[in-house]
Structures are given as structure tokens and as C-alpha cells.
N, C-alpha and C positions, 0 to 999 in steps of 0.2 A: 181626600173624600170633600163632596160639596155638600154643605149642610148648611139648613136654613132654621134659624129660630127666631121664636116669638119672645116677647117679655123686654125689648128694648135695651137699654143700658143700665137695667136696675140691678138691685143686690144679686141676683142670679146670673142676670144677662152680662153684665160686664165681665165679671171673674171665666164664666164662661167663655166669652168672645176670645179673650186672652188667651185661653188654654188650648183653644181650638185651634187658633191660629200661631200659636208657637209650636203646635205640633206639624203645621204645611198644610190645615186644610183650609179648603176655599169657602167662607163663611157669608153668608146674605143675613142681616138683620131685620126682623121686621119693627116698624115702629109707625106708632099713629102722630107722631111729632115732628116735623119736618127739621124743626131746629136741631135733632138730633143727629142729622145725616153729616156733620165734620165731625163730630165725635166718634161714630162708625166708624167713617173712614180713616180717621187718624189711627184706629186700633190694627185697620189692613182691613177690615170688613166691606161689605157692600151695603147702603142702607136701601129698605125697600119702604115706602111711605105708603101707610093703608090701614085699614082697621081690619082686624079680626074677626068680624063680624061679616065681612065681605068675601064669599067663597068663590068670586069670580077671581078678584085681586089676591086672594091665598093661592088658589088653582096655578095662576099665572107665575107668580113668586115661587112655589114650589118645582115648578116646571126642571128638570134637569139635575134634580137635588137628590142625593145619596138615601140622605134621612132629614130627618124634619124634628124639633124640638117644639110640642106643643104645649102653649100656657096660655091662660086666659087673666086677665087681670082680676084682683082679688073684688072689685068695686065697679062690675060693669054700669057705665050707662045712667049712673047718678040714682035710679029709681029700678023696680023691678028687677032688682040684680040676679036673683036665680033663673030667671026666664030670659034674661040677656046671655047669663054664661052659659045657659043652654041653648040658646040660638048660636053664638058664636061654636059650641061642639058640632053642632049639626053644620056649621059652614069650614072648619076645619074637617071633617068626617068626608066633605062631598069632595073638599081639594085635593085632600090625599088621594081617595079613591080617583079622581079625574086626572093627576097627576101620576099616577101609578106609585107612590111614594113604597119604598120596601120596608122601609125602619123608621119608627115614630116612637119618641121617649115625651110622655104627659106627664108633667110635672100635676102631680095629683095630692091627697094629704091624709093623714092619719086620720080615720072617721069614714072615709069615703066607701066603707064597706056599708054604710048606714044609709038608707033611702029620706030619712028625717031626722028630726030634732038634733042638727046640727049645725045651723045655722048657715053661714056661708057654704058650708061644705057639701051642702046638699046638690048643690050644681055642679059640682066634680061628680058625686056618686052619678049623677046622669050622663056626664062625658064620658065616663068611663064604660058604661053602658052600650051609649054609641059607638063609641071605639071597639068594641066588642064584636060589633059585627060588620067591621071590615075585614074582609075576606082575604086580602092579598097581601097584608100588613103584617109586619113582625112587630108586636107593640109591646114598650115596657111601661107601666103605671108606677110613677116613681111618686111614692106617699110617703113625703115629707113631714115632720115632727111641726110643732107649735115654733115658730120663727123667736130666735133669740133678740132680734132686731125689735120683736113686737116689746119689749120692756121699754124703750124709748118713747111709746106713747105714758110711760107711766111717770116721764120727766116731769112733767108739769106738778103732780100730784105730791111728789116727792118735795119738791121745792116749794110749793104752798102748804102742804099739811103733813108732811114729814112722814109718811105712809106710803106705801104701795097695797094693791089691792083688787080684786075682782068678784064676782059671784062664786067663788068658790074656794073652798076651806084651805089654809097653810099646808093641809096632810095632804091634797091632791097627787097623783103621782101623773106627772105629765113625760111624755117623750119632747124632748126640746132639739132644734137644728139649727147650724149655723147655715146660712146662705151659700159661702164658700164650700160648704161641705156638700150640698146640694149640686152646687156647680160642678166641683170634682167628678160624684155620680154621674150627673146627664153626658158629663164629657166622656166617661168610660162606656156608658150604655150605648151611645150615638153611634161607636166605631165598632160595634159587635152587630155580628150579622142577627144574631138571633132567630129564635121562631116561636111562632103563635103568641099567645096573650101571656104577659107576666107581670108578678107584682112585686117591685123591692121597696123595703121602708128604709129611708135614709134619714136616721136618727145621729146623733152626737152625743148626748146624754139624757139620762130618766133620772129626773129630778123631782123636789114638789117646791111650790110658790113660797114655802116659808122658808127653804136653802137659799131662794134665790134671793129673797131678800135680804138672807144676813151676808149672800155672796156681794152681792151687788153694792149694799150697805157699806161693807168692809171697806169696798173697793174706793169710794167715794169719802170715806172716812165718817160713815154713819154707821158704827156696827152695831146700832138696836132698833134699826128699820124696822119697823113690823110689819107682817102680811094681816090685812086685816081684810076678813070676809063679808061683803056686802051682800042683802038680800037681792033679789031679780029687779024688784023695783028702784033700788037707791042706785044699782048697776046701771039700769035703762034711763032713768032720770039724769044720774051725772054725765052719762054720755050724752045726752041730748043737751043740756046746759052746759055741755064743752062746744056745742058746735055739731055735732055730728048728726046725721039727717035721722030722722025717726027710724024709718027703715034700716038702716044700717046698723043701729044703737039695737031694736028688734033682735036683729041676725045675731050680733055677738052676745047679747044677753042669752040666746038660745044656744050659743054655741057654749056658753061659760056652764049653762046647766048641762049639756052633754057631757063636758069635761068633768063637771062636780059629782054625776053620778059614774063617770067611770066607762061610759059606754065609747065615747072616742077613742080612747087610748087602748080598748080590749084587746082588738084584735092584735095589734102590735104586740102588745106584751104577753099573746099567747107564747111566743118564741124570741121576741126581747133579743133580737139583733142588732147591735150597734154599730155601723162601721163608718159615722162620721171620727173625725179626728178633733174637732174643738170643742172641749167641754165647759162648763159652765165657768169655772174659774179663767180660764181663757179668754172668753167672751168679756168678763166682769174689768179685764184690764183696757178693752175697746170702749166698753161702758162709759169706764171713768175720763177717759180722752174724751169721750165726746160730750159729757154731763156739763 
């Protein structure tokens, strides 16, 4: 098959490209960074340099493809993140229709069933709605859990204050996922014939932040590492002081409130099907190596 993927060679893109190439597929990788071309070609794929907000570029890149993996960057454009994410969704949809792509796998998220109160996830809610209107494409909305790799953002806090934390309590039930498990699921879905519009949750483990602090702390020889619940104001100000733009900090704070209320995880937890292989204890070994 001829498969085009967006997301460059990130935590999902790189293992996904490797899996597809190993299976004998012809792969084109979209990246906005021309410096990535050599690395993409070294994996046996073709590089397409351009923006996921450019419908003309996308349609040209999609031409002749049997399937497309559609992924929008989490922080598009530096400001007006939700609007930029939605605009990219419109560009993807226009290109998918123009190139007559029959199979699409979209990287979405837990909480994408909700129109608001979810921070950056709201952009994915809107993209799902845009893609639902595509008449001739079979689409799988791959709703991923909270990335394990987000825990790397806590490293400065662990080293500086010997705590982990966010604006939700240690007892919050959170579906987590490893990017490698997302890549596995995407590779499976891209080669399926499929029909209609379908939702697939990709979750590796369901745990609490308190458990995460204990397991990750033990892996880095800090078994008493605590999870501290911050207020929304503390969380917002802490992220701003750490250098995150105020808009991003506000969105992530809002996502935290959605996790705290249970709203973001609620739809997944109705059925709670876990099909990822990487448990939190497995990720803890990676965390320790990179810590």
C-alpha cells in the first residue's frame, strides 16, 4: 500500500514509519522541517516538506495514497491554538476529499467527545466533527490516552523540589498510553479496509497519578516521591513561570480540571477496553534511563 503520514518523526511517527516500511508499504512522511528529510529517507520513506494547514500541499501529497494517517501538532502556531488546530482539520478534510482518499486514521484523544472544558483537546473534538462529514472516506478516530511521555515534563520539578504534581489529585483515574502502542494501533488500522466512521480507544494502562509517582519514583530511587495537587491558579502560574506561553498554560490548566472532574476519561471508562501492551511499570524503566 501507499501510505502518507503526518507527524514527522516524532514519538509516534518514527515507530509508525518503521513498522509500515518493515511490512513492505510505500510511505510518505509529511514534515514542516526540511532538516528531517535525510532521517526520513534513511528509514526508507519519502519526505514531503510543507504545512498541515496548507490544503493544496496536502492534496498534492495525498494523491495516489491508499491511506492517510492524519495528526495535528499539539501546539499549532504559537497562539490561537484551538483555531489553528481546527483550520488544519479543514485543510486535511479538503485534501482528503480532493485526493479521494478512501482510508483515514486520525490521531484523536480521550475527551474528544466533549466540545469544551478539555483544553487543547477541544481542537480534536472539532476535527472529528469535520471528518464525520467526509462522505467517501472510511475513518477511524484513534482516541489516545494521556501520554506517558508527558511525565518527562515533571523532571525539573522532581529534581528541583522532589515532588510531582498538577491541578488534579493523586486519586484521579487516568487512562495512559505509550506512543509505541499508538503506532502499533495506527499501523493496524491503516491497512484495514474499514467502513464508515469508527472510534477506537488506544490505552496502555489505567492508573492514578499517585501510583505513577510511586512507580516512577521507585524507578529513579525516590520511592517516597509524592504527587501534590495544585490549585488551578498555582498550576497556571507555575507553567507560566516555567516559560510556557500563557495561552498554552491556560489550556493545560483547563485540561487538568477536565481530568479532575472525570469528564475527560468518562467515555472511555464506560467500556474500559485496554489494548496497549506497555504498562506503567514498563515505561518506568524508560523514564529512569532518560531521567
